[in-house]
N, CA, C and O atoms as CSV, one atom per row, in Angstrom:
chain,resi,resn,atom,element,x,y,z
A,1,MET,N,N,-0.677,2.017,-18.872
A,1,MET,CA,C,-0.223,1.100,-19.885
A,1,MET,C,C,1.105,1.576,-20.460
A,1,MET,O,O,1.375,1.412,-21.650
A,2,GLU,N,N,1.925,2.164,-19.603
A,2,GLU,CA,C,3.200,2.689,-20.068
A,2,GLU,C,C,4.130,1.612,-20.606
A,2,GLU,O,O,5.002,1.917,-21.421
A,3,ARG,N,N,3.974,0.360,-20.178
A,3,ARG,CA,C,4.874,-0.710,-20.608
A,3,ARG,C,C,4.086,-1.946,-21.039
A,3,ARG,O,O,4.546,-3.065,-20.811
A,4,ALA,N,N,2.933,-1.782,-21.643
A,4,ALA,CA,C,2.069,-2.899,-22.020
A,4,ALA,C,C,2.729,-3.849,-23.003
A,4,ALA,O,O,2.333,-5.010,-23.098
A,5,ASP,N,N,3.720,-3.380,-23.730
A,5,ASP,CA,C,4.370,-4.206,-24.750
A,5,ASP,C,C,5.618,-4.932,-24.235
A,5,ASP,O,O,6.331,-5.553,-25.023
A,6,VAL,N,N,5.893,-4.867,-22.935
A,6,VAL,CA,C,7.114,-5.436,-22.367
A,6,VAL,C,C,6.777,-6.650,-21.501
A,6,VAL,O,O,5.819,-6.621,-20.728
A,7,ARG,N,N,7.559,-7.704,-21.632
A,7,ARG,CA,C,7.370,-8.897,-20.803
A,7,ARG,C,C,7.654,-8.553,-19.339
A,7,ARG,O,O,8.511,-7.723,-19.034
A,8,ALA,N,N,6.920,-9.208,-18.446
A,8,ALA,CA,C,7.019,-8.917,-17.018
A,8,ALA,C,C,8.450,-9.039,-16.502
A,8,ALA,O,O,8.863,-8.245,-15.657
A,9,ARG,N,N,9.207,-10.004,-16.984
A,9,ARG,CA,C,10.577,-10.203,-16.485
A,9,ARG,C,C,11.503,-9.043,-16.838
A,9,ARG,O,O,12.571,-8.900,-16.242
A,10,LEU,N,N,11.105,-8.217,-17.797
A,10,LEU,CA,C,11.925,-7.078,-18.200
A,10,LEU,C,C,11.517,-5.779,-17.504
A,10,LEU,O,O,12.150,-4.742,-17.706
A,11,LEU,N,N,10.476,-5.829,-16.697
A,11,LEU,CA,C,10.018,-4.642,-15.980
A,11,LEU,C,C,10.920,-4.367,-14.783
A,11,LEU,O,O,11.581,-5.270,-14.271
A,12,SER,N,N,10.940,-3.120,-14.345
A,12,SER,CA,C,11.681,-2.769,-13.132
A,12,SER,C,C,10.952,-3.370,-11.929
A,12,SER,O,O,9.814,-3.822,-12.046
A,13,GLY,N,N,11.613,-3.370,-10.784
A,13,GLY,CA,C,10.994,-3.905,-9.573
A,13,GLY,C,C,9.698,-3.193,-9.223
A,13,GLY,O,O,8.711,-3.835,-8.866
A,14,GLY,N,N,9.697,-1.871,-9.323
A,14,GLY,CA,C,8.488,-1.102,-9.025
A,14,GLY,C,C,7.368,-1.394,-10.002
A,14,GLY,O,O,6.202,-1.476,-9.616
A,15,GLN,N,N,7.722,-1.550,-11.270
A,15,GLN,CA,C,6.709,-1.864,-12.281
A,15,GLN,C,C,6.137,-3.260,-12.054
A,15,GLN,O,O,4.936,-3.470,-12.222
A,16,ARG,N,N,6.984,-4.214,-11.673
A,16,ARG,CA,C,6.489,-5.568,-11.380
A,16,ARG,C,C,5.566,-5.550,-10.175
A,16,ARG,O,O,4.563,-6.263,-10.144
A,17,LYS,N,N,5.905,-4.733,-9.180
A,17,LYS,CA,C,5.065,-4.625,-7.986
A,17,LYS,C,C,3.682,-4.093,-8.357
A,17,LYS,O,O,2.671,-4.616,-7.888
A,18,ARG,N,N,3.633,-3.063,-9.191
A,18,ARG,CA,C,2.341,-2.503,-9.617
A,18,ARG,C,C,1.575,-3.492,-10.482
A,18,ARG,O,O,0.351,-3.576,-10.384
A,19,LEU,N,N,2.275,-4.243,-11.328
A,19,LEU,CA,C,1.632,-5.263,-12.153
A,19,LEU,C,C,1.003,-6.334,-11.269
A,19,LEU,O,O,-0.138,-6.736,-11.495
A,20,SER,N,N,1.731,-6.789,-10.282
A,20,SER,CA,C,1.232,-7.813,-9.369
A,20,SER,C,C,-0.022,-7.335,-8.641
A,20,SER,O,O,-0.992,-8.081,-8.513
A,21,LEU,N,N,0.000,-6.104,-8.171
A,21,LEU,CA,C,-1.162,-5.533,-7.492
A,21,LEU,C,C,-2.350,-5.454,-8.445
A,21,LEU,O,O,-3.474,-5.783,-8.067
A,22,GLY,N,N,-2.108,-5.023,-9.668
A,22,GLY,CA,C,-3.173,-4.949,-10.672
A,22,GLY,C,C,-3.771,-6.304,-10.977
A,22,GLY,O,O,-4.987,-6.430,-11.128
A,23,LEU,N,N,-2.923,-7.324,-11.070
A,23,LEU,CA,C,-3.419,-8.676,-11.343
A,23,LEU,C,C,-4.302,-9.175,-10.206
A,23,LEU,O,O,-5.295,-9.861,-10.452
A,24,GLU,N,N,-3.957,-8.843,-8.977
A,24,GLU,CA,C,-4.794,-9.233,-7.838
A,24,GLU,C,C,-6.132,-8.500,-7.863
A,24,GLU,O,O,-7.168,-9.092,-7.560
A,25,LEU,N,N,-6.119,-7.224,-8.219
A,25,LEU,CA,C,-7.351,-6.430,-8.227
A,25,LEU,C,C,-8.324,-6.875,-9.312
A,25,LEU,O,O,-9.531,-6.677,-9.178
A,26,ILE,N,N,-7.815,-7.472,-10.384
A,26,ILE,CA,C,-8.687,-7.964,-11.456
A,26,ILE,C,C,-9.703,-8.954,-10.912
A,26,ILE,O,O,-10.837,-9.007,-11.388
A,27,HIS,N,N,-9.303,-9.740,-9.917
A,27,HIS,CA,C,-10.160,-10.788,-9.362
A,27,HIS,C,C,-11.179,-10.255,-8.354
A,27,HIS,O,O,-12.003,-11.026,-7.861
A,28,SER,N,N,-11.145,-8.974,-8.039
A,28,SER,CA,C,-12.057,-8.355,-7.069
A,28,SER,C,C,-12.179,-9.178,-5.787
A,28,SER,O,O,-13.271,-9.633,-5.445
A,29,PRO,N,N,-11.069,-9.372,-5.080
A,29,PRO,CA,C,-11.141,-10.175,-3.854
A,29,PRO,C,C,-11.918,-9.447,-2.760
A,29,PRO,O,O,-12.025,-8.221,-2.780
A,30,ALA,N,N,-12.457,-10.201,-1.809
A,30,ALA,CA,C,-13.141,-9.590,-0.671
A,30,ALA,C,C,-12.126,-8.932,0.260
A,30,ALA,O,O,-12.419,-7.925,0.904
A,31,VAL,N,N,-10.930,-9.515,0.322
A,31,VAL,CA,C,-9.851,-9.004,1.170
A,31,VAL,C,C,-8.577,-8.927,0.330
A,31,VAL,O,O,-8.236,-9.878,-0.373
A,32,LEU,N,N,-7.883,-7.807,0.404
A,32,LEU,CA,C,-6.605,-7.645,-0.286
A,32,LEU,C,C,-5.537,-7.372,0.762
A,32,LEU,O,O,-5.609,-6.378,1.484
A,33,LEU,N,N,-4.545,-8.254,0.845
A,33,LEU,CA,C,-3.415,-8.072,1.744
A,33,LEU,C,C,-2.221,-7.652,0.901
A,33,LEU,O,O,-1.764,-8.408,0.044
A,34,ALA,N,N,-1.721,-6.461,1.140
A,34,ALA,CA,C,-0.618,-5.919,0.340
A,34,ALA,C,C,0.627,-5.801,1.215
A,34,ALA,O,O,0.649,-5.025,2.170
A,35,ASP,N,N,1.658,-6.572,0.885
A,35,ASP,CA,C,2.909,-6.543,1.630
A,35,ASP,C,C,3.873,-5.582,0.946
A,35,ASP,O,O,4.364,-5.854,-0.149
A,36,GLU,N,N,4.134,-4.471,1.593
A,36,GLU,CA,C,5.046,-3.448,1.075
A,36,GLU,C,C,4.670,-2.961,-0.328
A,36,GLU,O,O,5.510,-2.985,-1.228
A,37,PRO,N,N,3.430,-2.521,-0.530
A,37,PRO,CA,C,3.021,-2.094,-1.873
A,37,PRO,C,C,3.745,-0.852,-2.380
A,37,PRO,O,O,3.734,-0.582,-3.581
A,38,THR,N,N,4.374,-0.093,-1.483
A,38,THR,CA,C,5.046,1.140,-1.910
A,38,THR,C,C,6.567,1.043,-1.894
A,38,THR,O,O,7.242,1.979,-2.321
A,39,SER,N,N,7.119,-0.065,-1.415
A,39,SER,CA,C,8.583,-0.161,-1.349
A,39,SER,C,C,9.172,-0.212,-2.752
A,39,SER,O,O,8.641,-0.879,-3.640
A,40,GLY,N,N,10.259,0.493,-2.932
A,40,GLY,CA,C,10.922,0.536,-4.225
A,40,GLY,C,C,10.296,1.494,-5.217
A,40,GLY,O,O,10.772,1.612,-6.347
A,41,LEU,N,N,9.237,2.182,-4.816
A,41,LEU,CA,C,8.574,3.129,-5.712
A,41,LEU,C,C,9.014,4.545,-5.382
A,41,LEU,O,O,9.321,4.848,-4.229
A,42,ASP,N,N,9.048,5.415,-6.385
A,42,ASP,CA,C,9.334,6.821,-6.108
A,42,ASP,C,C,8.116,7.428,-5.419
A,42,ASP,O,O,7.066,6.790,-5.344
A,43,SER,N,N,8.246,8.638,-4.923
A,43,SER,CA,C,7.174,9.242,-4.126
A,43,SER,C,C,5.876,9.401,-4.903
A,43,SER,O,O,4.796,9.243,-4.334
A,44,VAL,N,N,5.961,9.710,-6.184
A,44,VAL,CA,C,4.753,9.873,-7.005
A,44,VAL,C,C,4.053,8.529,-7.187
A,44,VAL,O,O,2.836,8.437,-7.029
A,45,ALA,N,N,4.815,7.490,-7.518
A,45,ALA,CA,C,4.233,6.160,-7.711
A,45,ALA,C,C,3.701,5.599,-6.394
A,45,ALA,O,O,2.665,4.935,-6.381
A,46,ALA,N,N,4.399,5.859,-5.281
A,46,ALA,CA,C,3.938,5.396,-3.973
A,46,ALA,C,C,2.612,6.054,-3.609
A,46,ALA,O,O,1.704,5.385,-3.116
A,47,ALA,N,N,2.495,7.352,-3.847
A,47,ALA,CA,C,1.241,8.055,-3.565
A,47,ALA,C,C,0.116,7.538,-4.454
A,47,ALA,O,O,-1.013,7.377,-3.989
A,48,ALA,N,N,0.407,7.277,-5.725
A,48,ALA,CA,C,-0.613,6.765,-6.650
A,48,ALA,C,C,-1.057,5.359,-6.248
A,48,ALA,O,O,-2.242,5.035,-6.318
A,49,THR,N,N,-0.110,4.530,-5.830
A,49,THR,CA,C,-0.443,3.170,-5.401
A,49,THR,C,C,-1.302,3.206,-4.147
A,49,THR,O,O,-2.275,2.460,-4.035
A,50,THR,N,N,-0.946,4.069,-3.207
A,50,THR,CA,C,-1.728,4.209,-1.984
A,50,THR,C,C,-3.128,4.718,-2.293
A,50,THR,O,O,-4.100,4.245,-1.705
A,51,GLN,N,N,-3.245,5.669,-3.201
A,51,GLN,CA,C,-4.554,6.189,-3.600
A,51,GLN,C,C,-5.397,5.083,-4.229
A,51,GLN,O,O,-6.598,4.999,-3.974
A,52,LEU,N,N,-4.780,4.242,-5.041
A,52,LEU,CA,C,-5.483,3.114,-5.657
A,52,LEU,C,C,-6.027,2.173,-4.582
A,52,LEU,O,O,-7.178,1.742,-4.659
A,53,LEU,N,N,-5.209,1.855,-3.586
A,53,LEU,CA,C,-5.666,0.999,-2.489
A,53,LEU,C,C,-6.813,1.654,-1.731
A,53,LEU,O,O,-7.782,0.988,-1.367
A,54,LEU,N,N,-6.704,2.947,-1.494
A,54,LEU,CA,C,-7.762,3.687,-0.810
A,54,LEU,C,C,-9.070,3.619,-1.582
A,54,LEU,O,O,-10.126,3.392,-0.992
A,55,GLU,N,N,-9.011,3.811,-2.885
A,55,GLU,CA,C,-10.218,3.757,-3.714
A,55,GLU,C,C,-10.858,2.374,-3.665
A,55,GLU,O,O,-12.083,2.261,-3.625
A,56,HIS,N,N,-10.052,1.334,-3.668
A,56,HIS,CA,C,-10.592,-0.029,-3.629
A,56,HIS,C,C,-11.082,-0.416,-2.240
A,56,HIS,O,O,-11.848,-1.371,-2.106
A,57,SER,N,N,-10.662,0.298,-1.209
A,57,SER,CA,C,-11.091,-0.039,0.147
A,57,SER,C,C,-12.581,0.203,0.360
A,57,SER,O,O,-13.143,-0.268,1.349
A,58,ALA,N,N,-13.227,0.922,-0.541
A,58,ALA,CA,C,-14.680,1.099,-0.462
A,58,ALA,C,C,-15.406,-0.174,-0.885
A,58,ALA,O,O,-16.553,-0.396,-0.498
A,59,GLU,N,N,-14.736,-1.012,-1.680
A,59,GLU,CA,C,-15.343,-2.228,-2.223
A,59,GLU,C,C,-14.867,-3.494,-1.522
A,59,GLU,O,O,-15.526,-4.530,-1.611
A,60,MET,N,N,-13.748,-3.429,-0.835
A,60,MET,CA,C,-13.146,-4.613,-0.223
A,60,MET,C,C,-12.342,-4.192,0.995
A,60,MET,O,O,-12.045,-3.011,1.178
A,61,THR,N,N,-11.995,-5.157,1.818
A,61,THR,CA,C,-11.107,-4.896,2.943
A,61,THR,C,C,-9.676,-4.877,2.420
A,61,THR,O,O,-9.239,-5.821,1.762
A,62,VAL,N,N,-8.950,-3.803,2.713
A,62,VAL,CA,C,-7.562,-3.668,2.270
A,62,VAL,C,C,-6.679,-3.511,3.501
A,62,VAL,O,O,-6.897,-2.624,4.327
A,63,ALA,N,N,-5.682,-4.380,3.614
A,63,ALA,CA,C,-4.683,-4.273,4.677
A,63,ALA,C,C,-3.315,-4.228,4.007
A,63,ALA,O,O,-3.022,-5.028,3.119
A,64,ALA,N,N,-2.486,-3.292,4.438
A,64,ALA,CA,C,-1.164,-3.138,3.826
A,64,ALA,C,C,-0.095,-3.039,4.903
A,64,ALA,O,O,-0.278,-2.363,5.915
A,65,VAL,N,N,1.009,-3.712,4.678
A,65,VAL,CA,C,2.185,-3.585,5.534
A,65,VAL,C,C,3.089,-2.563,4.860
A,65,VAL,O,O,3.512,-2.755,3.720
A,66,VAL,N,N,3.385,-1.475,5.570
A,66,VAL,CA,C,4.209,-0.409,5.001
A,66,VAL,C,C,5.240,0.007,6.047
A,66,VAL,O,O,4.881,0.372,7.167
A,67,HIS,N,N,6.514,-0.047,5.684
A,67,HIS,CA,C,7.590,0.395,6.568
A,67,HIS,C,C,8.042,1.788,6.142
A,67,HIS,O,O,8.277,2.032,4.959
A,68,GLN,N,N,8.160,2.678,7.079
A,68,GLN,CA,C,8.664,4.033,6.863
A,68,GLN,C,C,7.995,4.754,5.693
A,68,GLN,O,O,8.675,5.188,4.763
A,69,PRO,N,N,6.668,4.882,5.732
A,69,PRO,CA,C,5.996,5.605,4.650
A,69,PRO,C,C,6.264,7.107,4.746
A,69,PRO,O,O,6.553,7.630,5.822
A,70,SER,N,N,6.165,7.779,3.624
A,70,SER,CA,C,6.234,9.243,3.659
A,70,SER,C,C,4.985,9.733,4.389
A,70,SER,O,O,4.013,8.990,4.524
A,71,ILE,N,N,5.008,10.956,4.851
A,71,ILE,CA,C,3.840,11.495,5.554
A,71,ILE,C,C,2.621,11.525,4.636
A,71,ILE,O,O,1.501,11.288,5.088
A,72,ALA,N,N,2.829,11.813,3.357
A,72,ALA,CA,C,1.711,11.847,2.401
A,72,ALA,C,C,1.064,10.475,2.266
A,72,ALA,O,O,-0.161,10.364,2.220
A,73,VAL,N,N,1.879,9.437,2.203
A,73,VAL,CA,C,1.351,8.071,2.107
A,73,VAL,C,C,0.707,7.676,3.431
A,73,VAL,O,O,-0.394,7.125,3.444
A,74,PHE,N,N,1.376,7.950,4.535
A,74,PHE,CA,C,0.870,7.589,5.863
A,74,PHE,C,C,-0.522,8.156,6.115
A,74,PHE,O,O,-1.399,7.451,6.614
A,75,LEU,N,N,-0.727,9.410,5.777
A,75,LEU,CA,C,-1.999,10.072,6.067
A,75,LEU,C,C,-3.156,9.574,5.209
A,75,LEU,O,O,-4.310,9.881,5.508
A,76,LYS,N,N,-2.881,8.823,4.163
A,76,LYS,CA,C,-3.956,8.265,3.340
A,76,LYS,C,C,-4.638,7.084,4.025
A,76,LYS,O,O,-5.782,6.760,3.705
A,77,PHE,N,N,-3.951,6.444,4.958
A,77,PHE,CA,C,-4.527,5.299,5.655
A,77,PHE,C,C,-5.452,5.777,6.765
A,77,PHE,O,O,-5.119,6.715,7.490
A,78,ALA,N,N,-6.609,5.142,6.903
A,78,ALA,CA,C,-7.585,5.523,7.921
A,78,ALA,C,C,-7.196,4.973,9.292
A,78,ALA,O,O,-7.448,5.606,10.318
A,79,ARG,N,N,-6.592,3.812,9.300
A,79,ARG,CA,C,-6.263,3.124,10.540
A,79,ARG,C,C,-4.832,2.613,10.449
A,79,ARG,O,O,-4.361,2.231,9.379
A,80,VAL,N,N,-4.152,2.613,11.590
A,80,VAL,CA,C,-2.760,2.166,11.605
A,80,VAL,C,C,-2.518,1.280,12.828
A,80,VAL,O,O,-3.060,1.513,13.908
A,81,ALA,N,N,-1.703,0.278,12.625
A,81,ALA,CA,C,-1.211,-0.545,13.729
A,81,ALA,C,C,0.301,-0.364,13.745
A,81,ALA,O,O,0.969,-0.588,12.735
A,82,VAL,N,N,0.836,0.040,14.885
A,82,VAL,CA,C,2.271,0.278,15.016
A,82,VAL,C,C,2.863,-0.847,15.860
A,82,VAL,O,O,2.399,-1.129,16.965
A,83,LEU,N,N,3.895,-1.480,15.316
A,83,LEU,CA,C,4.586,-2.562,16.014
A,83,LEU,C,C,5.981,-2.098,16.407
A,83,LEU,O,O,6.637,-1.370,15.663
A,84,ALA,N,N,6.425,-2.523,17.575
A,84,ALA,CA,C,7.794,-2.254,18.021
A,84,ALA,C,C,8.287,-3.496,18.752
A,84,ALA,O,O,7.649,-3.965,19.694
A,85,GLY,N,N,9.403,-4.013,18.322
A,85,GLY,CA,C,9.937,-5.213,18.954
A,85,GLY,C,C,9.011,-6.406,18.836
A,85,GLY,O,O,9.001,-7.282,19.701
A,86,GLY,N,N,8.237,-6.438,17.770
A,86,GLY,CA,C,7.314,-7.551,17.555
A,86,GLY,C,C,6.030,-7.460,18.357
A,86,GLY,O,O,5.233,-8.398,18.355
A,87,ARG,N,N,5.820,-6.356,19.038
A,87,ARG,CA,C,4.610,-6.179,19.852
A,87,ARG,C,C,3.788,-5.003,19.337
A,87,ARG,O,O,4.329,-4.009,18.853
A,88,LEU,N,N,2.485,-5.137,19.451
A,88,LEU,CA,C,1.573,-4.069,19.054
A,88,LEU,C,C,1.616,-2.970,20.108
A,88,LEU,O,O,1.342,-3.226,21.281
A,89,CYS,N,N,1.956,-1.753,19.704
A,89,CYS,CA,C,1.987,-0.649,20.668
A,89,CYS,C,C,0.941,0.419,20.362
A,89,CYS,O,O,0.701,1.296,21.192
A,90,TYR,N,N,0.315,0.362,19.186
A,90,TYR,CA,C,-0.785,1.275,18.869
A,90,TYR,C,C,-1.638,0.647,17.784
A,90,TYR,O,O,-1.122,0.067,16.828
A,91,ASP,N,N,-2.943,0.768,17.939
A,91,ASP,CA,C,-3.899,0.330,16.923
A,91,ASP,C,C,-5.066,1.299,16.981
A,91,ASP,O,O,-5.829,1.308,17.947
A,92,GLY,N,N,-5.200,2.110,15.950
A,92,GLY,CA,C,-6.282,3.077,15.960
A,92,GLY,C,C,-6.232,4.006,14.764
A,92,GLY,O,O,-5.588,3.717,13.755
A,93,ALA,N,N,-6.913,5.110,14.895
A,93,ALA,CA,C,-7.010,6.078,13.806
A,93,ALA,C,C,-5.645,6.699,13.517
A,93,ALA,O,O,-4.893,7.041,14.431
A,94,THR,N,N,-5.346,6.836,12.241
A,94,THR,CA,C,-4.083,7.438,11.822
A,94,THR,C,C,-3.959,8.857,12.366
A,94,THR,O,O,-2.876,9.274,12.777
A,95,ALA,N,N,-5.051,9.591,12.369
A,95,ALA,CA,C,-5.036,10.982,12.827
A,95,ALA,C,C,-4.672,11.103,14.307
A,95,ALA,O,O,-4.229,12.166,14.741
A,96,ASP,N,N,-4.849,10.036,15.090
A,96,ASP,CA,C,-4.609,10.092,16.530
A,96,ASP,C,C,-3.258,9.527,16.964
A,96,ASP,O,O,-2.913,9.598,18.143
A,97,VAL,N,N,-2.500,8.976,16.040
A,97,VAL,CA,C,-1.272,8.278,16.422
A,97,VAL,C,C,-0.232,9.218,17.038
A,97,VAL,O,O,0.435,8.824,17.995
A,98,ALA,N,N,-0.070,10.425,16.535
A,98,ALA,CA,C,0.937,11.352,17.074
A,98,ALA,C,C,0.623,11.715,18.522
A,98,ALA,O,O,1.532,11.793,19.348
A,99,ALA,N,N,-0.644,11.937,18.838
A,99,ALA,CA,C,-1.035,12.292,20.201
A,99,ALA,C,C,-0.804,11.123,21.161
A,99,ALA,O,O,-0.532,11.331,22.343
A,100,PHE,N,N,-0.911,9.914,20.657
A,100,PHE,CA,C,-0.725,8.723,21.489
A,100,PHE,C,C,0.716,8.606,21.969
A,100,PHE,O,O,0.974,8.206,23.105
A,101,PHE,N,N,1.658,8.961,21.088
A,101,PHE,CA,C,3.067,8.827,21.436
A,101,PHE,C,C,3.609,10.123,21.996
A,101,PHE,O,O,4.786,10.200,22.347
């Protein structure tokens, strides 16, 4: 609640992104699709956002599109799909992706 007294339009891009994610989680959806939930966030906020998604994945299906995640963020995901040139080139456990390539 670091900015609870500020109108959404006055929040930074990262703060608006976290607000939007929080508003979606209030509804407890069966499936949460997160498009770039960590983009524009510093490493601490990106790790916290990823941890939040991980915690909610026990209650719902969570799918996130993430480009160029840090290794700390990447390793929090259980499963990864890697696309290259618009084609799927890997779909499987995050822990196994390095051995695949």
